[in-house]
C-alpha positions in Angstrom: 0.0 0.0 0.0 1.4 3.4 -1.0 1.9 5.8 1.9 0.2 9.2 1.2 1.2 10.7 4.6 3.8 13.1 3.3 1.5 14.4 0.5 -1.4 14.9 3.0 0.9 16.6 5.5 2.4 19.0 3.0 -1.0 19.9 1.5 -2.7 20.0 4.9 -5.4 17.6 3.8 -7.2 16.4 6.9 -10.3 14.7 5.4 -10.0 10.9 5.0 -9.3 9.6 1.6 -12.2 7.6 0.1 -11.8 4.5 -2.0 -14.1 2.8 -4.5 -13.9 -1.0 -4.1 -15.2 -3.9 -6.1 -15.3 -6.9 -3.7 -17.0 -10.2 -3.2 -18.4 -9.6 0.3 -18.3 -7.3 3.3 -15.4 -8.9 5.1 -12.9 -6.2 6.1 -15.2 -3.3 5.3 -17.1 -3.0 8.5 -18.8 -0.8 9.7 -21.0 -0.9 6.6 -24.0 1.3 5.8 -26.6 0.8 3.0 -29.2 3.0 1.3 -32.8 2.5 2.3 -34.2 0.5 -0.7 -37.5 2.3 -0.4 -35.9 5.7 -0.8 -34.1 7.6 -3.5 -30.8 8.6 -2.0 -27.7 10.1 -3.6 -24.5 8.2 -2.6 -22.9 11.5 -1.7 -25.4 11.9 1.1 -23.2 9.3 2.8 -20.3 11.8 2.9 -20.6 12.2 6.7 -20.5 8.5 7.1 -17.2 8.3 5.1 -15.7 11.0 7.2 -16.7 9.0 10.3 -15.0 5.9 9.0 -18.1 4.1 7.7 -18.3 2.4 4.3 -21.3 2.5 1.9 -22.3 -0.8 0.3 -24.2 -0.7 -3.0 -25.3 -3.6 -5.1 -27.3 -4.2 -8.3 -30.3 -4.6 -6.1 -29.8 -1.6 -3.8 -27.9 1.4 -5.3 -29.6 4.4 -3.8 -30.5 6.3 -7.0 -31.0 5.5 -10.6 -28.0 7.5 -11.7 -25.7 5.4 -9.4 -27.4 2.2 -10.6 -26.6 3.0 -14.2 -23.1 4.6 -13.7 -21.7 2.1 -11.2 -23.7 -1.1 -11.7 -24.6 -0.9 -15.4 -28.3 -1.2 -14.6 -30.9 0.2 -17.0 -33.0 2.3 -14.6 -34.7 4.4 -17.3 -35.1 4.2 -21.1 -32.9 6.2 -23.3 -35.7 8.6 -24.1 -36.6 9.0 -20.4 -32.9 9.9 -19.7 -32.9 12.5 -22.4 -36.2 14.0 -21.4 -35.1 14.3 -17.7 -31.6 15.6 -18.4 -32.4 18.0 -21.2 -36.1 19.0 -20.8 -36.3 18.9 -17.0 -32.8 19.8 -15.9 -31.4 21.7 -18.9 -27.9 20.0 -18.9 -27.3 20.0 -22.7 -28.3 22.3 -25.5 -30.4 19.8 -27.3 -31.8 16.3 -27.1 -29.5 15.3 -30.0 -26.4 16.3 -28.1 -27.5 14.6 -25.0 -28.4 11.4 -26.9 -25.0 11.4 -28.5 -23.4 11.7 -25.0 -25.5 8.9 -23.6 -24.6 6.6 -26.5 -20.8 7.0 -26.0 -20.7 7.2 -22.2 -19.1 4.4 -20.1 -20.7 2.6 -17.2 -18.9 0.5 -14.7 -19.4 -3.3 -14.9 -18.6 -4.7 -11.4 -16.7 -8.0 -11.2 -18.0 -8.8 -7.8 -21.4 -8.5 -6.1 -20.4 -5.6 -3.8 -19.3 -2.1 -4.5 -18.0 -0.2 -1.5 -17.3 3.6 -1.1 -15.5 4.4 2.0 -12.2 4.8 3.9 -8.9 3.3 2.7 -8.1 0.0 4.3 -4.8 -1.8 3.9 -6.4 -5.3 4.2 -8.8 -4.7 1.3 -6.3 -2.9 -1.0 -6.5 -5.6 -3.7 -10.2 -4.7 -4.4 -9.5 -1.0 -4.6 -10.3 0.7 -8.0 -10.0 4.4 -7.4 -9.1 6.8 -4.6 -10.8 10.2 -4.0 -9.4 13.2 -2.2 -12.0 15.7 -0.9 -10.2 19.1 -1.0 -10.5 22.8 -1.1 -9.4 24.9 -4.1 -5.8 25.4 -3.0 -5.4 21.7 -2.3 -7.0 20.8 -5.6 -4.6 23.1 -7.4 -1.6 21.4 -5.8 -3.0 17.9 -6.6 -3.5 18.9 -10.3 0.2 20.1 -10.3 1.2 16.8 -8.7 -0.7 14.8 -11.2 1.1 16.5 -14.0 4.5 16.3 -12.4 5.6 13.1 -14.2 3.4 13.8 -17.3 5.0 14.3 -20.7 3.3 16.2 -23.6 2.7 12.9 -25.5 1.0 11.2 -22.6 -2.7 11.0 -22.1 -4.1 14.0 -20.2 -3.1 13.6 -16.5 -6.2 15.4 -15.3 -9.7 15.5 -16.9 -12.9 17.3 -15.9 -15.6 15.4 -17.7 -19.3 16.1 -17.9 -21.4 13.6 -15.8 -22.9 12.8 -12.5 -21.0 12.8 -9.3 -21.1 9.1 -9.0 -19.8 8.7 -12.6 -16.8 10.9 -11.7 -15.7 8.3 -9.2 -14.6 5.9 -12.0 -16.5 5.7 -15.3 -14.7 8.4 -17.3 -11.4 6.5 -17.0 -10.8 4.6 -20.2 -8.1 2.5 -18.6 -7.5 2.1 -14.9 -4.0 1.0 -15.5 -3.1 4.5 -16.8 -2.1 7.2 -14.3 -4.9 9.7 -14.5 -7.1 11.9 -12.4 -10.7 13.3 -12.5 -11.8 16.7 -11.1 -15.1 15.6 -9.6 -18.0 16.6 -7.5 -18.9 19.1 -10.2 -22.5 17.8 -10.5 -24.7 20.4 -9.0 -27.3 17.7 -8.2 -25.0 16.2 -5.5 -23.1 19.3 -4.4 -25.5 20.1 -1.6 -24.2 17.0 0.3 -20.7 18.4 0.4 -19.3 21.5 2.1 -19.4 24.5 -0.3 -15.6 24.8 -0.6 -14.9 21.1 -1.3 -14.4 19.4 -4.6 -13.3 15.8 -5.4 -10.0 14.7 -7.0 -10.3 11.0 -8.0 -7.3 9.1 -9.1 -6.4 5.7 -10.6 -4.1 3.5 -8.6 -1.0 4.3 -10.8 -1.7 8.0 -10.3 -2.0 7.5 -6.6 1.4 5.9 -6.6 2.8 8.9 -8.5 1.4 11.3 -6.0 2.7 9.4 -3.1 6.2 9.4 -4.7 6.5 13.2 -4.6 9.5 14.1 -2.5 11.7 17.0 -1.4 12.7 17.8 -5.0 9.1 18.5 -5.9 6.9 21.6 -5.5 5.8 20.2 -2.1 8.9 21.8 -0.6 9.4 24.8 -3.0 8.6 28.5 -2.7 5.3 28.5 -4.6 3.6 26.3 -2.1 5.3 28.0 0.9 4.2 31.4 -0.4 0.6 30.2 -0.9 0.5 28.8 2.7 1.9 32.1 4.0 -0.6 34.2 2.2 -3.5 32.1 3.5 -2.1 32.2 7.0 -2.0 36.0 6.9 -5.6 36.3 5.6 -6.9 34.0 8.3 
């Protein structure tokens, strides 16, 4: 397991990191919470649970809301036309039904390998089931993580950081084309789920290779250089 302690210390990130796991059962994930199957509930409403060290379990039979069922479990919770009507006509998220339809047709959904998907704190004994890791951060911390994600990135590489259109739950994994590539997503940009987070917090979700890169940042990197020191000093003076 990579050790993020230096990165977290230098960027003053105090919120627990949150992992998305694809696992066969609940062993090692306790304490576990689940959505009420009779209620529509966004998975980000469990943010306080994650901060308390609890892990959310979602399955193909109980996923909280239709968006998560589609994005994370590949379940068809609405017809294509129903999705388009809701996202365009009701919520106004694309300029036309044609554009939204084209987006729906090319979007990825996650296909779980195991019966259980978990969203919750990092656990060393369940590391083998971990798919992505999410930092919940303020704008200064996000800026530094974007810089860190690009630290090893060459111009010919795939973009180190992307900010795709999609639901908050999608941004936990589905825009990644290949989980073996070091890449990050700027997430929690879906206004439908932002009310469940503090107003100054965004998500930064990374693949495992990108997490390794971030954890490898050392004294030669910007973590110890004047730009970051000056930013911290400026914030300290204003507070």
